N, C-alpha and C positions, 0 to 999 in steps of 0.2 A: 505493501500499499504505499503510495507517494505520499511525501510530507514534507515540512519544512526543514532545509538543513542549515541557514544561516541563522544563526543565533540572533534573539530578538531585543537583547540589552546587553549593555555592556559589562563585563564583570571583572573582578580583579581576586586571582588566587592568592592565599596565602600559606605560611609554614606555619606547623602545628606547634603550639606553645609548649608542650609537654608538661604540663600544669594539670591537676586534678581538679574536677569540680567540689564545691563544698558538698560531702556526702548525704545522701538520704539512708538512715540505717533502720532496718525493721527487727525491733526485738521481741521474740515469741516465746512461748511456752505456756504449759498449763497453768491455771490459777494458782494462786500462793506459791510461785518460785522465785519472786524477789525481781520481776520486771520494775515496777516502779519504783521499788527500792533503788537498784541500779542506776535507774533515770536520775532521780533524787542526787545520788552520790555524786553522778557525772556532769551534774550541772555547776559545779564547783570547779571545774577544770582551766588551767590558766591558760588553755587555747582560746575560752569563750568569753565574751564580753559581758554578756547578761544571756539568761536563759528565760523563755518564756513558757508557760504551761499551760495547754487549753485541755481541761478536763472534760471527756463526754460519755455522760450517764454510767452506770454499771458501778463505779469506782468513789461514789459521791464521799467527800471528805478527805479521801488519802491524799491529794495535794496537800491540803493546811496540814494533815498529820505528819507528813514524810519533811516537813518544813525542819523539824528537828533531827534528821538525818546528819552524822557527821561530814560538815564538806559541802552540805546542800547549800547553793545560792542561786534560787530562781524566783518569779513573781508569776502569780496565776491570772491569768486573762479570763475575765468573765463573760458569760455569753446567756440567753435566756433558753437555751436547748432547741432552739429551733435550725433548721438547714442553712438558712438566709445569715442568721445573726452568727453562727458560726464559720460560715465564711466570711464573713466581714471582721470576726476576730482575726483570722489567718491574715486578711489583708492588713488591718492594724499592725500585727507584729511585722510584716513583712515592711512597713514604713517606717519602724523604730530606728535611731541612727545608732552605728557601731558605738560600742564602748570601748575608749582608748586604743581605738584602730584594730580592735579585735570583732570579728564574726560573732553576732547572736545567734542562739542556737533555740529552736521551736521544738518543743515536746507535746506529742498527742497521745493522751490515754484514756480511751483507746481506740484504735480503727476497727476493731470489733463492733464495738456500742454505734458506731457513725454507720456502718453497714448493716446491723439490725435495724437503726432508725430508719434508713431508705426503704428497706424491706417493709417495715410496718407501713409506711406511707402509701407504699403501691398497693399493700393488702387492702387497706383502708379504700383506697382508690377504685380497687376492682369490685368492693363489695358494694360503693357507693353506685357504679358503674351497673351492678346486678341490678340493685334497687330502682334504680331509673327505668333501666329497660323493662322490667318486670310490671311497672307502673305504665307506661306506655303501651304493653300488651296486654294490659290488664289480667295479668297472672299471678300467680302467687308470689308474694314478695320473700325473698329467701331471709331465713332468721339466723341470730349467731351462731346456732348449730350445723347449718348447711354449708358443706364447702361451697368456695367461689373458685373458678378459674383466673389465674393471674395471667392475661395475655403478652404475647411476647413483646409489644408495644410498651407496656408497662415496666418490663425488665429492661429494655433498651432504656426507657427514662430514667430509672434508677442508676443506670451502669454511666449514662450522661452526666450525673448530677455527683456521682462519684469521680468521674473523670475530671469535672470541675475542680474539685478538691485537690487533686493531684496537679494539676495546672498551677495552682496557686502554690502549691508547695515547690514546684521546680522554680519558680519567681522569689523564693526566698534566699536571701545573699547570706546564707550561713547553713551549719546542718540542720536537718533534721531528723530526729529521733521517734519515730512511730512504734507505740507498743499494740500489740494484737495477740489472743489467746490462740493456743491449738488444741486440737481435739485427737484422739486416738481414735482411729478409724481400721475399718477391714480394708486389707491391701486388696486390689482385684487386678488379675491377669486375663489377659483376653476377654475382657467385659465379663468375667466370671470370678466370683469370691473365692479368696485364699483364705488359710489359717493363720496368715501373718497378718500383723497390724502395722500400719505408719501413720505420720503424724501430718495433720492437714490443718492450714491456717486457716481460722474461721475470720472471713473477710472475703472481699471480692477478690474471684479466683486469681486476676491477673495482677494482683498486689505486689508479689515476689519479683515478678519481674520487672516491676517500676522503681525497685529500690537498688543501691550500690552493694549493700553489705546485709545478710541475714547472720542473726546470733540467736540460736534457740536454745533456753534455758530450761534445762531436763529436771534441775532441782536446785535448791540455793546452793551457790557455788561451783554447780556443773554446768559449764557452757560450752556450746558447740558453735565452731563457724560452718555455716552449711553453704553458703554463697557469697562471693566477693568479687568485686572488682576493683584492682587494684595495683600498683607495680611496686608498692614501696614494703612489700613482704613477701616472703618464698612459699607461694601454694600453687598447686597445679588446677586446672580448670576441671570442675566437677568435683573436687576432693572436700570433702567432710573432714573438718580438723578440730580435735579437742584444744578449746581456749583455756589454758590455765591461766589461774589468776586474773579474770576476766574484770576489766571495768571499762565504762564508756570512754574515760581518758586516753588509755591504752589503744582501744579500738580507734580513737579519732587519730592517732599519732600513728598507728599503723596504715590507715589510709591515705595520709600525706595532708590532713587538713592544714599543717604550718606553712606547705607549701601553694596550697590551692589559690585558685583565683578568686578574684573579689565576688562576682556574679556568675552564676551558673550559664554554662554554655549551652543551650539547646537550640533544635531547629524543629519547631511544631509544623505537623502536617495541616493542610488546610483541605479538609474535605469539601467545603463550601465554595471554593474557588472556581470548579467547572460551573456552578449555577449563576456565578457573578459573570462568567465569560459570555453567558447568553441571556444576561439582562434581566436574571431571574432572582430571586431572594429566597433563602432555605427557609424551610416551613419552620425549622425550630433553630434558635443561634446554637452555633457550636461553642463546644466548652470554653475555649479562648474567649470568646465574644459574651459570654453569658452575664458577667458582671456588669450588668445593664442599669444599676443604679448610679454607676458613677456617669454614665452617660445620658441618663433622663433626662436631666434640666436642659439638654439642646434638643430633646423631642419638639417638632412643630406641629401645628394641627393637621398640614397635610401629610406628613409623614404618618400621624397618629391614625389617621383616617384609611391610609394605604395598607398600614398593617392590620386594623380591622377588617378590611376590605379581604383581605390575604386569610387571615384568619376564618372568614365565614366560606372561602374556598376550599378550606381545608378537606381533602378527599374521602377522608375517614370519620371525624369528629370535632366538626367546627365548634361545638360548644365547649370542648376541653382546652381548643387552640384559644378560644377567648377570655377563657379564664386563667390559662396560664400567661397570658399577655398582661393580665392585670396584677398577677402576682409578680412578675417580672419587673413592672416599670413603678408599681405601689400605687395605691389609689390616690394617694395625695398629689402625686406627680400628673396623674390622668386627670385629675379634676381642676388642674391649673391650666391644662391645655385646651384650647377651644377649638371646634372643629364644624365646618360649615356643610351639612349634609342635605338629603332628600327631606330629612325629618326636621330640618332646620338648624339654626345655631345651637350648639350644646358642647358641654365640656367631654373629652374623651371617654372619661368614667361614665358619663350618661349615656354614651353612643354605645359602650358594651353593653350596658342594662337593656338599652332598647333592644340591641341586637339578639341578645340573648332570649327576649322576651318575644322577638320575632321567631327564631328557630322552634320554639317552644310553641307558639301557634301554627307554624308551618307543620309539626309533628302531628299535633293534634289534627289538624286539616287532613294530613295525609292518613292518619289510622281512622278517621272516619270514613274517608274515600274508600279504602279498602274494606271495610266493613259494608258499606252500599254495594260496592262489585260482588260480594258473597251471597248478600242478599237477594240480589237482584231484585228488589222491589219498589225502588225509589224512580221517579219519570226521569228519563233519558235528558241529557246533556245537551246544549247547543253544539259542541263540535268535539272532535275525539282529542284534541290534545288537552283541552279542560280534563277530560275525564281520564287520561293518563296519568297527567299532573297529581290527581286527586288520590290515583293509586298508587304512588309513592314515587315518582320520577323526579329527582331533583330539579330545581329550576336553576338555569344559568345566572351567574352574579353577572352584571353589567362592567362597564368599564370606570365607572363612577362611584362615588362613595356608596356605602351600605343602602339598598332601595328601602322606601317606606312601603309599611304592608299595601298587599293589594287592592285597592277600594272594591267592596262590595258591589258587584253588576246584576241588574235585575235581569232574568233570563225573560225573554219576550214570550207572550202568551201565546199558546198553541193556537193555530187557526182551524177552525171547525169546517170539515168539508161540507159541501151543500147536499143534503138528504136526496140521496138516490137509491132506486131499488136495486136489489142484488141482481137483477137482469140488465140494468143499465151499466154495471160496474164493469171494467176491462176484464174479462175471465184469462186471458193470455199472459199477465203479469202477477208476479208472486206478491204477496202481501208484506209489506215492509216491516222488519223485526225492529224492537227498541234499538238505539244507538248503543245504549250501554251494556247490552248483552253481548252485542258483537266485541265491544271492547274489553270486557271481563274476560271475555274467551281466549283474547289474544294476549291479554296478560299473563292469563294463565298457562297458554302456550308458550310463551316466553320462559316463565319460572319452572316448566316441565323441561324446556330444554338446557337450562342452565342446571338444573338437578341432574339430567342424565350425562353432561358435560363434566359436573362434580365427579359423579359416580365411577366414570371412565377412569379419571384422572386418580382417584383414590384407590383403584384396582377394587371395585366391588360392584354388587348389580343395582340396578335401580331401585329394585324391591328393599335390598339390604340398605340402602342409602337411605331410604325414606321410611324404613322401618318405625321410627320412633315416634313419628308424626302422623303415620297412616292411620285410617279408620278402620271400624270393624270389618266392613264391606271390602273383601279381598279385589283388588284391581281398580278401587276407585281411587281418584286423586285426592290427596290429603285437602283440608281448605287452604284459601288463598293466603291468607294472613300467615297461617304457620308454614304454609310452604315458601313464602316470602323470608320470613324471620330464620327459617332453616338454613335456604342458600346464603343469605349475607351472614350467618354466624361460621360457615365453612368455606368462606373466601379466603381467610388470611392463610388457611392451612393448604387450600389448592394453589394458591401464590406462591407458598414456601417450595412446594413441590416442582411447581414450574422453574422456580429460579434455581433448582438443584438440578434439573434435567438443562439448563442452558436456555430455556423459552424467556428471556428477559423482556423482550420486547411486548410478547402476550402477557406476561405477568405485569408489567408497567399498565399496560392497558386494561386489564382487569382490575387493578388495583382502582383504578379512576371511573370505574363503570357506573352507571346509574342502577336505581333499584324500582322498576325491573330495568334492565339491560335489553332494548328492543333489538339491538344488532349483535346478540350475543353470539349468534351461530355465525356472523361473518367473521365476528372477532377470532373465534375458534377455527375458521375455517383452513388456517395452514396445517392443523392437527387432524381434524375430522372433516370429511367433505362430505358425509352421509346424513348432516343436521337437517331439521326442517328449519327453513327460513320462515319468518311471519313478516308477511307484507304490511 
């Protein structure tokens, strides 16, 4: 494939400095093995200017109590226990000046509690999502005893928030000491459990790869160096070495902190750059851009309206996108930004509230339309487009700011035909059918076609795929509302399988599909040519 061969900007290469970065150290071990004690004792190292201690859950009061450890010299940084305030506490530490020209050390106790908090956040979010979904579908609301599935998009959200913490730690101009618990778990070999056991860090699984050194405390006074990146000590790659007389001060010297550069040299990846090349905005901010509270004062009314419009166009969950925008920028900032929209002049916060109400009204209208199509006892509509919209098809958002609610239009009164006898009626023409019956049949055909596609990709029969929602009559299709909900719930699983098979174009198109998607057969035509199309 031909491409550009000439460089697009001037560059200047440089020679390596040979100096290490200020290390990020992971201190692990089971509970009560001296992790916090060693961190407190190491805070008094003469390589350190000042140590700042951020305590996150689980060990409340330990930071205060360990201030009496011999040689301890640190200050506690308070926070209110929320994710955003913990982030801001790390930012505050990063902006503290050096003491006597020496770097400051940051201690976080513990990363296990931080990951537990992020996991609890998405568990609560998943339960609230399940409750809202049950209320929309008028089904049974899950209780606290009912299990709730945490979708992959929520786990990705937790990983993004975790990545933002690590991004700030890499900006700290000094060593970071991260504490985490380890668990004794069964070792697996070829995806099968064995009789052996192994130690596993109780935190996000990629944390060990993000640090420069890992010290595992098996017991008080028994330390093992299980991973390190350094040229200041003799150790082979992959070697686990007993660390006799371990102290944090000794480890910092073996990692070369005395020769380290003042600020960490990092080259961050920019996954959002490709979207910017095409003039688009990422749906969610990348971790390096997420400290939006610093950039919030520069938010203009036009930018706020565009962000809200982009959130309304979110392909899967516009309501969550609007709420995340409010959380990211803060209600106080959004209230100070004025926007001019089709609903009039109002603050950005009021515009988000108005947009949420608009989405709620549309959801209720779509639900009412679906029930009308199932019952098939309401009068026909004026045209096919309006009926499809009520059956659940999403409405396109215009180029402007969020549109006002659709004005209520009165349907024209049906014209009464002249009274004629049966003999005078033209006998060769079929009697017209109600428009709504035709449209309901079309929607049902589209949903059944999508269900058939899902069944093929999932490797099961149509009957097996629809077994959970099928009625007692064998061969009869399930109700339209249940069928629509069923295929929408299985879309993420099908999209994942398509991406694994390399069908990324079809997966991306399916991710943006409507509900129902009238061109579902054309979308999957490259894979299946025998699908029935609906005109």
